[in-house]
C-alpha positions in Angstrom: -46.9 15.9 -9.5 -43.8 13.4 -9.9 -41.1 13.9 -7.4 -37.8 12.1 -8.0 -36.0 11.0 -4.5 -32.7 8.8 -5.1 -30.7 7.1 -2.6 -27.9 4.2 -2.8 -28.0 0.9 -3.3 -25.9 -0.2 -0.4 -23.0 -1.3 -2.1 -20.3 1.7 -1.3 -18.8 2.8 1.8 -21.1 4.7 4.0 -24.3 3.0 3.0 -26.1 2.9 6.2 -26.1 6.8 6.2 -27.4 6.9 2.5 -30.1 4.6 3.1 -31.3 6.2 6.3 -31.3 9.3 4.3 -33.5 7.7 1.6 -36.4 7.0 4.7 -36.2 10.7 5.6 -36.3 12.0 2.0 -39.2 9.6 1.3 -41.2 11.0 4.6 -40.1 14.5 3.5 -41.7 13.8 -0.1 -44.9 12.4 1.4 -44.9 15.4 3.8 -44.8 18.0 1.1 -47.4 16.3 -1.2 -49.8 16.3 1.7 -49.0 19.8 2.5 -49.7 21.0 -1.2 -52.9 18.9 -1.2 -54.4 20.8 2.0 -54.7 17.6 4.0 -51.9 18.0 6.5 -53.7 17.3 9.9 -57.0 16.7 8.3 -59.0 13.5 9.0 -59.5 11.3 6.0 -62.2 12.2 4.1 -65.7 10.2 3.9 -66.0 10.2 0.2 -64.6 7.7 -2.6 -61.3 8.7 -2.9 -59.2 9.9 0.0 -56.9 12.7 -0.3 -55.3 11.7 3.3 -54.7 8.0 2.1 -51.0 7.5 1.1 -51.0 4.0 -1.2 -46.8 3.2 -1.3 -46.4 0.4 -4.1 -42.6 -1.0 -4.0 -41.3 -3.0 -7.1 -40.9 -6.9 -7.2 -37.6 -7.4 -5.5 -40.2 -6.9 -2.4 -39.5 -5.7 1.4 -36.9 -8.4 2.4 -35.3 -8.2 -0.8 -34.5 -4.5 -0.8 -33.7 -2.0 1.8 -34.4 0.4 -0.6 -38.2 -0.5 -0.6 -38.3 -1.0 3.0 -36.9 2.2 3.8 -39.3 3.8 1.1 -42.1 2.6 2.6 -41.0 3.6 6.2 -40.3 6.9 4.9 -43.9 7.0 3.9 -45.6 5.6 6.9 -44.0 8.1 8.8 -45.0 10.9 6.9 -48.5 9.5 6.9 -48.8 8.9 10.6 -47.4 12.4 11.3 -50.2 13.9 9.0 -52.9 11.6 10.5 -53.5 10.0 7.3 -53.6 6.1 6.5 -50.8 4.3 4.8 -51.0 0.9 2.9 -48.4 -0.8 1.0 -48.8 -3.2 -2.1 -46.1 -5.8 -2.8 -46.1 -6.8 -6.2 -44.4 -10.1 -6.8 -44.0 -10.1 -10.9 -41.8 -7.2 -12.3 -44.3 -6.5 -15.5 -45.9 -3.5 -16.7 -49.7 -4.9 -16.5 -48.7 -6.3 -12.8 -48.0 -2.6 -11.9 -50.7 -1.2 -13.1 -53.1 -3.7 -11.6 -51.9 -2.7 -7.9 -52.3 1.2 -9.2 -55.8 0.3 -10.1 -56.1 -1.3 -6.7 -54.5 1.6 -4.8 -56.8 4.0 -6.4 -59.9 1.8 -5.6 -58.9 1.5 -1.9 -59.1 5.4 -2.0 -55.6 6.2 -2.2 -55.1 10.1 -2.9 -51.6 9.9 -3.2 -49.5 6.9 -4.7 -46.0 6.6 -4.2 -44.2 4.0 -6.5 -40.7 3.0 -5.7 -38.1 1.9 -8.2 -36.8 3.0 -11.7 -38.6 0.1 -13.1 -41.6 1.6 -12.3 -41.5 4.7 -14.2 -43.4 3.9 -17.2 -46.4 2.6 -15.4 -46.3 5.4 -12.8 -46.6 8.0 -15.6 -49.3 5.8 -17.5 -51.3 6.0 -14.1 -51.0 9.4 -13.3 -52.5 9.9 -16.9 -55.2 7.3 -16.3 -56.1 8.8 -12.7 -55.7 12.8 -12.9 -57.3 13.3 -9.8 -54.7 11.5 -7.7 -51.0 12.9 -7.0 -48.3 10.3 -8.0 -44.7 10.6 -6.7 -41.9 8.2 -7.5 -38.5 7.0 -5.9 -35.7 6.5 -7.7 -36.7 8.0 -11.3 -36.7 11.1 -13.2 -39.1 12.5 -16.1 
C-alpha cells in the first residue's frame, strides 16, 4: 500500500498553515493504514513483526534541517499514540539508496508493521522495500507512483 501526501516546502506565503496541514495529513494517513490493517486500538502483537508498530524513515536532511521531516514524524507519532501503537523514527545521515535500504531493513527487523518514508528522494528505495517485504505496509510522503 502506498499513499501520497504532499506539503509545502516553507517557501511561500502561508507556509505555517501548509506545514501544519502536512503533520495532520501524515497523522491521517498513518491512522488509515492502521485501521485498514485492523490494528487500531489493539495492543502490539507479541509475534516477530508487530502490525501495531510504525517506523518512520526520514530523508538525510534530518529533523533539524527540514520542518517537512519534523512534521511528518509528528503526524506519525500522533496517529501511533492515538491507536495505542509504538512509533520509531530512523534518521539516515547519507542520501544513498543502500543507506536508506539499510534503514528499511532495520525497521522491519525492529518489528515495524508499517513503514513511512519521507521525501521524494526515497521513492525508488521505498518501492524496493515494499517488494522485498510484502508483509509490511509502506507509505511515502511527497512522492507518487
